[in-house]
C-alpha positions as CSV (number, residue, x, y, z in Angstrom):
1,M,53.4,81.1,-21.8
2,P,52.7,78.7,-24.8
3,D,49.1,78.2,-25.9
4,V,47.5,75.5,-24.4
5,F,48.0,73.0,-27.3
6,A,51.9,73.2,-27.3
7,D,52.0,70.0,-25.1
8,L,49.9,67.6,-27.5
9,V,53.0,66.3,-28.8
10,G,52.8,64.9,-32.3
11,Q,49.2,65.5,-33.1
12,D,49.2,68.0,-35.8
13,E,45.9,67.1,-37.6
14,A,44.0,66.8,-34.0
15,V,45.1,70.2,-33.1
16,T,44.1,72.1,-36.4
17,E,40.5,70.2,-36.1
18,L,40.0,71.4,-32.1
19,R,41.2,75.0,-33.0
20,R,38.9,75.2,-35.6
21,A,36.1,73.7,-33.5
22,A,37.3,76.3,-31.0
23,A,36.5,79.3,-32.8
24,A,33.5,77.9,-34.2
25,A,32.3,77.7,-30.3
26,A,33.6,81.4,-30.1
27,A,31.4,82.3,-33.1
28,V,28.3,80.6,-31.7
29,L,28.6,82.8,-28.3
30,R,29.0,86.0,-30.7
31,A,26.0,85.3,-32.1
32,A,24.0,84.4,-29.2
33,A,24.9,87.6,-27.7
34,T,23.2,89.5,-30.8
35,D,20.3,87.1,-30.3
36,R,21.0,85.2,-33.7
37,T,21.5,81.8,-32.2
38,P,21.1,80.6,-28.4
39,A,23.7,77.9,-28.6
40,L,24.7,74.8,-30.5
41,V,22.1,74.4,-33.5
42,A,20.3,71.2,-32.9
43,A,21.8,68.9,-35.4
44,G,24.8,69.1,-32.8
45,E,27.1,71.6,-35.3
46,A,27.9,75.3,-34.8
47,E,27.1,77.7,-37.5
48,T,29.6,79.1,-39.8
49,G,29.7,82.7,-41.1
50,A,27.7,81.8,-43.9
51,G,25.1,80.7,-41.8
52,T,25.1,77.0,-42.6
53,P,26.6,73.8,-40.7
54,D,29.8,73.2,-41.4
55,P,30.4,69.0,-40.2
56,G,34.4,69.7,-40.7
57,T,35.4,72.7,-38.7
58,G,32.0,73.2,-36.5
59,M,31.2,72.6,-33.1
60,T,29.4,69.9,-31.5
61,H,28.5,68.9,-27.6
62,A,29.8,65.7,-27.4
63,W,33.4,64.3,-28.5
64,I,35.3,61.3,-27.9
65,F,39.6,61.4,-27.7
66,T,40.7,57.9,-28.6
67,G,44.2,56.7,-29.3
68,P,46.6,54.3,-27.7
69,P,48.3,54.7,-24.0
70,G,50.4,58.0,-24.1
71,S,49.0,59.6,-26.9
72,G,47.8,62.5,-25.1
73,R,43.9,61.6,-24.9
74,S,43.5,63.5,-21.5
75,V,45.9,66.4,-22.6
76,A,43.9,66.8,-25.7
77,A,40.7,67.2,-23.9
78,R,41.9,69.7,-21.2
79,A,43.7,71.4,-23.9
80,F,40.4,71.7,-25.7
81,A,38.3,72.5,-22.8
82,A,40.8,75.5,-22.1
83,A,40.0,76.8,-25.6
84,L,36.4,76.8,-25.0
85,Q,36.8,79.2,-22.1
86,C,39.3,81.0,-23.8
87,A,38.5,84.8,-23.8
88,Y,39.6,84.8,-27.4
89,G,38.2,81.4,-28.5
90,T,41.8,80.4,-29.5
91,G,43.3,78.7,-26.6
92,C,45.9,81.6,-26.2
93,G,47.4,80.0,-22.8
94,E,47.5,83.4,-21.3
95,C,43.9,84.7,-20.3
96,P,41.9,83.6,-17.4
97,G,40.0,80.9,-18.4
98,C,43.0,79.4,-20.1
99,H,45.0,79.4,-16.9
100,T,42.2,78.4,-14.9
101,T,41.2,75.6,-17.0
102,M,44.8,74.2,-17.3
103,G,45.4,74.7,-13.6
104,G,42.4,72.9,-12.9
105,T,40.5,75.5,-11.2
106,N,37.7,76.7,-13.4
107,A,34.2,76.3,-12.1
108,D,33.0,75.5,-15.2
109,V,35.1,72.4,-16.4
110,R,34.6,69.4,-14.3
111,L,37.1,66.7,-14.9
112,V,36.4,62.9,-14.0
113,V,39.4,61.3,-13.2
114,P,38.5,57.4,-12.3
115,E,40.5,56.3,-9.1
116,G,38.9,52.8,-9.1
117,L,38.5,50.1,-11.2
118,S,35.1,51.7,-12.6
119,I,32.6,55.2,-12.8
120,G,29.5,54.5,-10.8
121,V,26.0,55.6,-11.7
122,G,26.1,57.7,-8.8
123,E,28.8,59.7,-9.5
124,M,27.8,60.3,-13.1
125,R,24.3,60.8,-12.0
126,A,25.7,63.7,-9.9
127,L,27.9,65.1,-12.7
128,V,25.3,65.2,-15.1
129,L,23.1,67.3,-12.8
130,R,25.7,69.8,-12.1
131,A,26.8,70.1,-16.1
132,A,23.3,71.0,-16.7
133,S,23.8,74.5,-14.7
134,T,24.3,77.7,-16.5
135,P,28.1,78.5,-16.8
136,S,29.0,81.1,-14.5
137,G,31.9,82.4,-16.7
138,G,29.5,83.0,-19.2
139,R,31.2,80.3,-22.0
140,W,30.7,76.7,-21.6
141,Q,30.0,73.8,-18.8
142,V,32.5,71.3,-20.1
143,V,32.4,67.8,-18.5
144,V,35.9,66.0,-19.1
145,I,36.1,62.0,-18.6
146,E,39.0,60.3,-18.6
147,D,39.0,56.7,-19.0
148,A,35.5,56.7,-20.4
149,D,36.0,53.0,-20.9
150,R,35.6,52.3,-17.1
151,L,32.1,53.3,-17.3
152,T,29.3,50.8,-15.9
153,E,26.4,50.3,-17.8
154,A,24.2,52.2,-15.8
155,A,26.7,54.9,-15.6
156,G,26.9,55.0,-19.2
157,N,23.2,54.9,-19.5
158,A,23.0,58.2,-17.5
159,L,26.0,60.0,-19.6
160,L,23.9,58.8,-22.9
161,K,20.4,60.8,-21.7
162,A,22.7,63.7,-21.0
163,I,24.2,63.6,-24.6
164,E,21.1,63.1,-26.2
165,E,19.0,66.3,-24.5
166,P,22.1,68.3,-23.8
167,P,22.0,71.6,-22.0
168,P,22.5,74.5,-24.5
169,R,26.0,75.5,-23.1
170,T,27.1,71.9,-22.2
171,V,30.0,70.1,-23.8
172,F,31.2,66.8,-22.7
173,L,34.5,65.4,-23.6
174,L,35.1,61.8,-23.5
175,C,38.8,59.8,-23.5
176,A,38.7,56.3,-24.4
177,P,41.2,53.7,-25.8
178,S,39.3,53.1,-29.1
179,T,35.3,53.2,-30.5
180,H,35.2,49.5,-30.1
181,P,32.1,48.6,-28.4
182,D,34.3,47.2,-25.3
183,D,35.5,50.4,-24.7
184,I,32.7,52.5,-25.3
185,S,28.9,52.1,-25.8
186,V,27.8,51.9,-29.7
187,T,25.0,54.6,-28.3
188,I,27.2,57.0,-27.3
189,R,29.9,56.8,-29.7
190,S,27.0,57.2,-32.5
191,R,26.3,60.9,-30.9
192,C,29.7,61.7,-30.4
193,R,32.5,63.5,-32.9
194,V,35.9,61.4,-32.8
195,V,39.4,62.9,-32.6
196,P,41.6,59.8,-33.2
197,L,45.2,60.6,-31.9
198,R,48.1,58.6,-32.9
199,Q,51.2,57.4,-31.1
200,P,53.9,60.3,-31.2
201,P,57.1,59.3,-32.4
202,A,60.2,59.3,-30.3
203,T,61.8,62.6,-31.9
204,A,58.8,64.3,-30.9
205,V,58.5,63.0,-27.6
206,A,62.3,63.6,-27.1
207,E,61.8,67.1,-28.3
208,V,59.0,68.3,-25.9
209,L,60.9,67.1,-22.7
210,V,64.3,69.1,-23.9
211,R,61.8,72.0,-24.5
212,R,59.7,71.8,-21.6
213,D,61.2,69.7,-18.7
214,G,65.0,71.0,-19.6
215,I,65.9,67.0,-19.9
216,A,69.7,66.7,-21.6
217,P,69.0,65.7,-25.1
218,D,70.6,62.2,-24.7
219,V,68.7,61.2,-22.0
220,A,65.6,62.5,-23.4
221,R,66.0,60.7,-26.8
222,W,66.7,57.2,-24.8
223,A,63.7,57.7,-22.5
224,A,61.5,58.7,-25.9
225,A,62.6,55.3,-27.5
226,A,62.2,53.5,-24.3
227,A,58.7,54.6,-23.2
228,Q,57.3,53.6,-27.0
229,G,55.9,57.2,-27.5
230,H,54.1,57.4,-24.0
231,V,55.1,60.8,-22.6
232,G,54.5,60.6,-19.3
233,R,56.0,57.4,-19.0
234,A,59.3,58.9,-20.6
235,R,59.3,61.9,-18.5
236,R,59.2,59.8,-15.5
237,L,62.0,57.7,-16.7
238,A,64.2,60.6,-17.5
239,R,63.6,62.1,-14.2
240,D,63.0,59.4,-11.9
241,P,65.9,57.0,-10.8
242,E,63.4,54.8,-9.0
243,A,61.7,54.3,-12.2
244,R,64.7,53.6,-14.1
245,K,65.6,50.6,-11.4
246,R,62.0,49.3,-11.9
247,R,62.4,48.9,-15.5
248,E,66.2,47.3,-15.1
249,A,64.4,45.0,-13.1
250,V,61.5,43.9,-15.5
251,L,64.4,43.7,-18.6
252,A,66.2,41.4,-16.4
253,V,63.4,38.9,-16.4
254,P,64.6,37.1,-19.5
255,R,68.0,36.1,-18.1
256,R,66.1,34.6,-15.0
257,L,64.0,32.1,-16.8
258,T,66.3,29.1,-16.3
259,G,63.4,26.7,-14.9
260,V,59.9,26.1,-13.5
261,G,61.0,27.5,-10.1
262,A,62.8,30.5,-11.3
263,A,59.4,31.2,-13.6
264,F,57.6,31.4,-10.6
265,D,59.9,33.4,-8.6
266,A,60.1,36.2,-11.5
267,A,56.5,36.1,-11.5
268,S,56.6,36.8,-7.6
269,A,59.1,39.5,-7.8
270,L,57.2,41.1,-10.7
271,I,53.7,41.0,-9.0
272,E,55.5,42.5,-5.3
273,A,57.2,45.0,-7.4
274,A,54.0,46.3,-8.8
275,E,52.3,46.0,-5.4
276,A,55.1,48.2,-3.8
277,E,55.3,50.8,-6.4
278,A,51.0,51.1,-6.4
279,E,51.6,51.0,-2.4
280,A,53.9,54.1,-2.5
281,S,52.2,56.1,-5.1
282,V,48.9,56.1,-3.0
283,A,50.0,56.3,0.7
284,E,50.6,60.0,1.3
285,A,46.8,60.6,-0.8
286,D,45.1,57.9,1.7
287,V,46.5,59.5,4.8
288,A,45.6,62.8,3.7
289,E,42.0,61.8,3.0
290,R,41.5,59.9,6.0
291,A,42.6,62.8,8.1
292,A,40.5,65.6,6.2
293,L,37.5,63.4,6.7
294,E,38.3,62.6,10.5
295,T,38.6,66.7,11.0
296,A,35.7,66.9,9.2
297,L,33.7,65.0,11.5
298,G,34.8,66.2,14.2
299,A,37.9,64.5,15.3
300,G,39.9,66.2,17.9
301,G,37.1,68.4,19.0
302,T,35.8,68.2,22.6
303,G,32.7,68.0,24.1
304,R,29.8,65.6,23.8
305,G,28.7,66.4,20.6
306,A,32.0,65.9,18.7
307,A,32.7,62.5,20.4
308,G,29.1,61.3,19.5
309,A,29.9,62.5,15.9
310,I,33.0,60.7,15.2
311,R,31.4,57.8,16.9
312,G,28.8,57.8,14.1
313,A,31.2,58.4,11.4
314,A,32.0,54.7,11.1
315,G,29.8,54.1,7.8
316,Q,31.7,57.1,6.1
317,L,35.4,56.4,7.2
318,K,34.3,52.6,5.9
319,E,33.1,54.0,2.3
320,L,36.3,55.7,2.0
321,E,38.7,52.9,2.8
322,K,36.7,51.1,0.1
323,R,37.5,53.9,-2.5
324,Q,40.8,53.6,-1.3
325,K,41.0,50.0,-1.8
326,S,39.8,50.2,-5.2
327,R,42.3,53.1,-6.4
328,A,45.1,50.9,-5.1
329,T,44.0,48.0,-7.1
330,R,43.6,50.3,-9.9
331,A,47.5,51.6,-9.0
332,Q,48.5,48.2,-8.9
333,R,47.1,47.1,-12.4
334,D,48.6,50.1,-14.0
335,A,52.0,49.8,-12.5
336,L,52.2,45.8,-13.7
337,D,50.8,47.0,-17.1
338,R,53.8,49.6,-17.2
339,A,56.2,46.5,-16.9
340,L,54.3,44.1,-19.2
341,V,55.0,47.2,-21.9
342,D,58.6,47.3,-21.0
343,L,58.5,43.3,-21.4
344,A,56.8,43.2,-24.6
345,G,59.3,45.7,-26.0
346,F,62.5,43.4,-25.1
347,Y,60.7,40.5,-27.3
348,R,59.8,42.8,-30.1
349,D,63.3,43.9,-30.1
350,A,64.4,40.4,-30.2
351,L,61.6,39.8,-33.2
352,T,62.9,42.4,-35.0
353,M,66.6,41.5,-34.8
354,A,65.7,37.9,-36.0
355,L,63.6,39.3,-38.8
356,R,66.9,41.6,-39.8
357,A,64.1,44.6,-39.8
358,P,65.6,48.1,-40.5
359,V,63.7,49.4,-37.3
360,D,65.6,50.8,-34.1
361,P,65.1,48.9,-30.9
362,V,63.2,50.1,-28.0
363,H,65.3,49.3,-25.6
364,T,69.1,50.0,-26.6
365,D,70.6,49.3,-23.3
366,T,69.5,45.6,-23.5
367,A,69.6,45.3,-27.5
368,A,72.9,42.9,-27.1
369,L,70.8,40.6,-24.6
370,A,67.9,41.1,-27.3
371,G,70.2,40.0,-30.1
372,A,71.3,37.0,-28.1
373,G,68.0,36.2,-27.7
374,A,67.1,36.4,-31.4
375,Q,69.9,33.7,-32.4
376,K,68.7,31.6,-29.9
377,W,64.9,31.6,-30.4
378,D,64.7,32.5,-34.3
379,A,61.7,34.7,-35.3
380,E,58.8,32.3,-34.7
381,G,60.2,31.7,-30.8
382,S,60.4,35.5,-30.2
383,L,56.9,36.0,-31.7
384,R,55.5,33.4,-29.1
385,R,57.0,35.0,-26.5
386,L,56.0,38.8,-27.5
387,E,52.4,37.1,-27.7
388,A,52.4,35.5,-24.3
389,V,53.1,39.1,-22.9
390,L,50.5,40.6,-24.6
391,A,48.0,37.6,-23.8
392,C,48.5,38.5,-20.1
393,R,47.8,42.2,-20.4
394,A,44.6,41.1,-22.0
395,A,44.0,38.6,-19.3
396,I,44.4,41.2,-16.8
397,E,42.4,43.6,-18.3
398,A,39.4,41.0,-18.6
399,N,39.8,40.4,-14.5
400,V,42.1,37.5,-14.5
401,K,43.8,37.7,-10.8
402,P,47.2,39.1,-12.2
403,R,49.5,36.4,-10.4
404,I,47.7,33.8,-12.2
405,A,48.3,35.5,-15.3
406,V,51.7,36.7,-14.7
407,E,52.6,32.8,-13.5
408,A,51.0,31.9,-16.8
409,M,53.2,34.3,-18.8
410,M,56.3,33.4,-17.2
411,L,56.2,29.9,-17.7
412,A,54.7,30.6,-21.4
413,L,58.4,32.7,-21.8
414,W,60.3,30.0,-20.4
415,K,58.8,27.3,-22.6
416,G,59.0,29.4,-25.4
């Protein structure tokens, strides 16, 4: 089995830094075993063999992993969590600590994956309270928060208090697109070490698809280019025919924009496709969650007590429905954003062709159509259309109704 960092594609500098920090964390535990130091020193850095803090290679209690979508923020955080739990302090991929962490069953690793639009204060307070306990495995309590940019203000404040006064064996790993105040608060940022990740090159993505997933090299190269460096998206395109059909439908949009009516029709089709994809992705989980809750509340039981329990469960069922609705909204927005990224890639190809830039197209299968668009619109028109797609993404992120934002975008694409 490869080590835990094997799937972190194209991030050699980050991997080197995380390996050094994991080794420093192991040194802290060895020192604690001989009563030389109880845990992370007050400055937040592990002591090196010379007994002095090394801010470049040492260990600290709070980290932020930043980078564009698909760069591997959550992959890096989970791999680092596994390295911290590794019996050898290297992330070997073989020991029980590595296996359980990568498999999601390690009792000392808490993983927060927001299903809805935000992470609330109640969830964060409960998490911080659990994270303050002593590690059952004798190493570290690790809290991994994916999409930390979705923390509400109150949840961020609860997390900040824990980061300011961390328990001696607790490590916080946050994932966010950037360290901009819109993504993570300045005060949290100031107390964390930042690990910047970059968009991996298509060649590196293709290599991992071939090596790990057994995908044919030519398919892997196409999928890696079409996904624009997003590893998960590339895997879906390479393996899922439905994902390829959805992509083809999105890339057919420029041909459909022949008038105002066609623009509104295209907007409706895009929204409905995102809704259908989101519904399909959460339907099975929704049914399973509801069945499990009803069983826990006594559904199917006999007797007066069981019947009374299920009658009094309306509040819990309503809360579950609220969470599921929030998750469906997030899934719909994620599906729509993937479509917009594909569309932006098309207009990016048209722009580079209009400028005769010496770069490969993102969508090789629509390069001819992008070339025709480049001749018709010229560089300025291609750029305006690309900006319209990016503005739509920004509007949806700012909570503009998706249908309104997409309709405005389609009209802008038609007008040029």
